[in-house]
BALUMVEX-202941 format. One record per residue (C-alpha): x, y, z; residue number from 0; residue in one letter. Coordinates in Angstrom, 2 decimals. Layout:
N
u v w n res
X Y Z NUM A
...
//
This chain:
90
u v w n res
56.27 41.20 -104.57 0 X
53.40 43.23 -103.24 1 X
50.15 42.85 -105.22 2 X
49.35 46.55 -105.18 3 X
51.43 49.45 -106.33 4 X
52.64 51.83 -103.68 5 X
51.07 55.23 -103.93 6 X
53.59 57.94 -104.63 7 X
52.80 61.03 -102.67 8 X
53.29 64.18 -104.69 9 X
55.00 67.06 -103.03 10 X
52.94 70.24 -103.09 11 X
54.26 72.77 -105.54 12 X
56.12 75.62 -103.94 13 X
54.91 79.08 -104.63 14 X
57.20 81.81 -105.82 15 X
57.24 83.68 -102.50 16 X
56.15 80.89 -100.17 17 X
52.68 79.94 -99.09 18 X
51.10 83.31 -98.53 19 X
47.86 81.84 -97.19 20 X
49.33 80.01 -94.18 21 X
52.27 82.17 -93.19 22 X
51.17 85.52 -91.81 23 X
54.59 86.58 -90.49 24 X
56.22 86.85 -93.90 25 X
57.87 90.18 -94.64 26 X
58.45 91.07 -98.27 27 X
60.31 94.25 -97.33 28 X
63.00 92.27 -95.47 29 X
63.99 90.29 -98.56 30 X
64.63 93.29 -100.82 31 X
68.04 94.73 -101.57 32 X
68.93 98.29 -100.62 33 X
68.53 99.44 -104.23 34 X
65.03 97.97 -104.47 35 X
64.03 99.61 -101.18 36 X
65.36 102.95 -102.40 37 X
63.43 102.67 -105.68 38 X
60.20 101.73 -103.90 39 X
60.46 104.89 -101.81 40 X
61.99 107.29 -104.35 41 X
59.80 106.54 -107.37 42 X
56.51 107.83 -105.86 43 X
58.37 110.87 -104.54 44 X
59.84 111.53 -107.99 45 X
56.47 111.05 -109.66 46 X
54.90 113.53 -107.23 47 X
57.67 116.03 -107.94 48 X
57.22 115.69 -111.71 49 X
53.45 116.13 -111.35 50 X
54.03 119.20 -109.20 51 X
56.35 120.79 -111.76 52 X
53.90 120.09 -114.60 53 X
51.02 121.61 -112.62 54 X
53.12 124.65 -111.75 55 X
53.97 125.30 -115.41 56 X
50.47 124.63 -116.71 57 X
48.28 126.33 -114.10 58 X
50.53 128.39 -111.83 59 X
48.62 127.51 -108.67 60 X
50.09 127.96 -105.22 61 X
52.67 125.59 -103.82 62 X
50.33 123.81 -101.41 63 X
47.61 123.40 -104.03 64 X
50.10 121.90 -106.49 65 X
51.47 119.62 -103.78 66 X
48.01 118.41 -102.77 67 X
46.93 117.69 -106.32 68 X
50.23 115.94 -107.06 69 X
49.99 113.71 -103.98 70 X
46.38 112.87 -104.82 71 X
47.24 111.97 -108.42 72 X
50.19 109.79 -107.33 73 X
48.04 108.02 -104.74 74 X
45.35 107.50 -107.37 75 X
47.84 105.99 -109.83 76 X
49.28 103.67 -107.17 77 X
45.76 102.59 -106.17 78 X
44.86 101.97 -109.82 79 X
47.98 99.83 -110.36 80 X
47.23 97.95 -107.11 81 X
43.66 97.28 -108.24 82 X
44.63 96.19 -111.77 83 X
47.34 93.80 -110.55 84 X
44.96 92.35 -107.96 85 X
42.26 91.92 -110.60 86 X
44.51 90.13 -113.08 87 X
46.44 88.25 -110.40 88 X
43.45 86.22 -109.23 89 X
//
């Protein structure tokens, strides 16, 4: 019998989506289903359309002005969600 105990090496815990710090060639888009890809593209478009309709009813601005404001508000909301999830994810 050996006088010392053998050290048991612990396996590093796997992350949910792999080790994102070492693997730079990891594509999240490639692992999504077709429905998830469609929703990721269609939901900002739908939100922009809803914003555009609301602006048209409320203010009656021109088409291009409504479209510009709607795109800016959608981009702002996406950026806000990105920032909040990054802030709480750390």
